[in-house]
C-alpha angles and dihedrals in degrees: 000000000000122000118246094038111104120203117231114256130225110248092217098051106014093228126125119281117209118211093246095055100035123118108202121220131151091357094304135094124236132190117251092250090048094049096094136113115282092219108038099015090233112163110252135204132193093276098049102038121107127182133213116177106316093333131096123222142178117242092262097047092043088054089055093050096048094040091065088055098044118102115259117257116206121203087190110052090188087083090061107088116218115250098230099036096252102112132128111329091222101049106007092234127140111271118214128203097251091058104034126128112183114207119174091340094309121113116222131181110251090245091052094056094093135126110274091214104044100012094234114160111239138189126224092272093055101043123102129181114229129214087268090057089247124130120255139173115242092259095051092042090061092051094046096047093043 
């Protein structure tokens, strides 16, 4: 071997990796014995390897690692608190344009537009605001104001 040429080293064991024995992943070459998942030690091949930083992972362990770093997705937006405190008057959650019902200059979630007394869901034509500034259906408003 000529002097001045440095052989690439395996990131796992820090020993020289020759071209014929190298398993490439993430721009580096690994020995066959070192080409395994960092979490569960499962042997990997070119179709099952996933990289994250300098580490190798199988698909299942990589999903566990990346899921913790992924942004949270909420199916129920009522759990997201509004930044300036002006959220839905019923639940206090942030109200987004796609789910917004505006009643008397207040923005509600669609599912929060329900009668306070009977819990009936209402649309913008059925809703009435009572003397206590709560939402009521027409029937319950008559009972409350009587």
